[in-house]
Every structure is written in structure tokens, then in C-alpha cells.
N, C-alpha and C positions, 0 to 999 in steps of 0.2 A: 537465811541459811548461811552459815559460815563457809568461807572458802577454805580449801585444804592445801597445805604446803608441806612437802617432804624435803628435808635437808639431809643430804647424803655426805657424810664426812668419812674420808678414807685414811685418816691418820692412823699410825701404827703404835704410837706411844701414848702414855697417860701421865700427866696432862699432855694434850696435843694442841699445837698451834693451828692445825687443820680444823679441829673441832671448834677451837676458839673463833676462827674466821667464819665458819659455818654458822655458829650461834650469833655472831654480830650481824651477819647478813640477814639471818632470819628475824632478828630484832628490828633491823631497819625496815624490812618488808612489812612486819606487823605494824610498825608505827605508820607506814604509808597507807596501809589498808585501813587502819583505825581512823586516820585523818580523813578518809573518804566515807566514813560512817558505816563501815562494814567490819565484820569479825573474821579472824583467821585462826584456824586450828593448825598447829605446827607439830609434825612428827620428825624426830631425828633418827636416822639410821647410821649407826657406827659400823662401818663395813668390816673392821677388824674382828668384831664379834661374830661375824658370819664366815670367817676364813675357812673353817672346817666344812661348813655347809657348802661353800662355793667349790671347794676341792671335791666334795662328794658329788655334786651335780655335774661337774666337769668330767669326772671319771666314770660315772654310772648313768648320767642322764636323769637321775631321780632327785628332785628337789626335796629338801627337808622341810618340816613344818615351819621352822623359823625363816627359812629363805622364801617359802611360799607367802608367808605373812608380809615380808618386806616387799616382794614383787607386787602383791595385791595393793599395798599402800601406795606404791609408785604409780600403778595403773589407775588408781582412783584419784590421784592428786590433781588439783587445778594448776599447780606450779611446782617446780623443783629447783632446789639449790644443790649444786654438785661441786664439791671441793676436794682436791687431791693434793697430797704432797708431791714434790717433784723428785723422781728417781731416774737417774741416768738420762737427764734432759727431757723427760716426758712424764706422763701420768704414771702412777704406780701400777704394778701388775694386779694388785688386789682391787684397785679402782676399776680397771678394765674388765676383770673377771665378773664384777658385779653387773656391769652393763651388758656383758656378753650373756649373762644368765637371764636378762629380762626378755619378755616376749617382744618380737620384732616391732610391733606397732605400739608398744607401751608409751612411747614418748611422742608419737605423731601429733604435731600441732600444739604440744605442751610448752609453755614458756619456761625456759631453763636459764638460770643465772649461774655462770661458771666462775670458779675461783681456784686458786692454787697457792701453795706455800712452799718456801724454800729457804735455805740458809743464806743465799746470796741473791742480789738483784739480777745477776747474769742470766737467770732462768726465766725472766719475766715474759719472754716471747712464747712460753709454753701454752699460754691461753690461745694464741692464734695458730701455732703450727701443730698443736696436738689436740686440744679440747674442742675447738670449733669444728674441725673436720669430723671428729667422732660424733658430735651431736648433730651435725649436718647430715651425716649418714643415717642417723636415727630419726631424721625428719622432725627434730624438735625445733621450736621457735627460740633460738639462742639469742639472748638479749644483747644489745649493742655494747653495754658496759660490762666487762668482766673485772674481777678483782684479784690481783696478784699481791702477795704480802711476803717480803723477805723478813727474816728475824728482826732486823733493825727497824722495820716499818711499824711494828706494833706500838701503839701509844702515840703515833704521830698524827698531826692534824690532817696531813695529806691522805693517809689511809682512811681516817674517819670520814673525810669528805667523799671519798670514792665509794665507801660502803653505803653512805647515805644516798648517794646518787644511784647506785645499782639497786638498792632496796626500793627506792622510789620508782624506778623503771619496772621492777617486778610487780610492785603494788598496782601500778597503772595497767599492767597486763592482766592482773587478776581481777580487777574491778572495772566493770564497764562504766565509762564516764559519758556524760551528755556533752553535746556541743561539737563533736568531731564529725567530719563529713565521711560517710561510709565509703570505703574503698581507697582512702587516702592516708592510711597508716596512723590515724589518731588513736587515742587511748581506747575508744569504743571498739575499734577494729582489733586491738591487741587483746582485749578481754573477751571478745565475742566468740572466737572459734572454740567449739566444743567437740570432743571426740564422739563419734557415733559409729560403733562397731570398729572396723579397721581403717576408717578414713576420717578426715577432718571435714566437717560440713562448713564450707566457706561461702556457700550460696553461689549464684550465677556469676560467671566471670565475663567482664566486658573487655573486648580488645581495645588497647590504647589508641590504635589508629581510628577506630570507630568513634571514640570520644573526641578526637581531634576533628574529624569530619563533621561531628555534630556542632562544633563551635565555629568552624570555618566555612561551612556550607558545602563541603565535599573536598 
């Protein structure tokens, strides 16, 4: 059964560098999943196409059919790519509105690859000071590698290498691999958590002090 990936692009123009980055990250993830002998179904959500729907749900509390379909796709996804343009040194308002509209537990335990685009490299810290706190609050499994791309970065080998690395990390999180020791953060641990209702089923938790006592005799 194929894994499912939702790529969320919050660019406001067409063509959009934000959509371009989201597509490149999705392609890198697909390549990584395929290399592991699995299939990946990718759905792209263009947030700008939901602008009126988001305004409606924010002012009336009633989601439109288009927004409901987008929310359902995210809730059912095995992994998410989230890419925003940088507006006023942070993610765009449209990007934030979309995640405000999601159910509170929609991203619990879900591996999320974050990305951002801007006209200047000066905004590169947006990944750490804006996006990581947002997805931490949503209890997502935010991947170590995020990808920031200034206009001048597109086409560079440095950006291509970072996209490949990030896509490989997300692929490892989506596909359970053999050979990792359970509980020590290997690929099998990244791919194993599955949402069940409103919580992530991570199995029994062993206190680290107990592990040490087991090896030292007390």
C-alpha cells in the first residue's frame, strides 16, 4: 500500500517559487521512498486557492467543501511538506490561517518537512524562529533538516543538495527500515508512529535511568 504525502504550498503568485520548492521537496521524497522499494502518492494543496474558504471558516466557523477536502487530506497523510513565503519576517498570514483551520490533532506525530522562500537570504532563520515553534505546538514530528531558498538559491548545487537531504529524511520517516534498534531514533522509529484517534501510539516508554541501571547493575 502506497504511503501518502501532502505538500502544502502557500505561495500567492503564479508561477510561485514557493510551489517550485514544494514540488522539488516532494520529488526528492518520492525518489527516497522509491529507493526503499515503496510507492508514494503525493497531493499538493495550493493555499491561495483556498483564500476565500479560509476567510469564510474564520468568520463563520463553517468550513466549505473545498476546505473540508483539504483538511481530510492532511488528516489522512502519512507525511506533510509545508512551505511558506516569508512576509514581514515570518510565515504568511494565509499559511497560518490554513493551519489554524486544521483540527487540533491533525498533525500529532506526523513527520513534517518545513520550507520557506524569500527574496533575500536575510530571512533564513524563519525556519527556526517561526515554523518550528508552530509545528511543535501542533505536536508534529518536525524533521531536522528544513529548507530555505532565497531567489538567488534556485538552480544552485547547494540548494539541490539540501533538498535531496531533506527529502531523504522524510522518506526515511515514511518508510519503516530494518536494522534500527527500537527506541533509539533509527529510521524504523521514525516510520513507526501511527495516529490512533487523538493520540500517537508510541508503545511503552522506558525511563532512561532504568536503562542505565540495567547495564550498570543499579
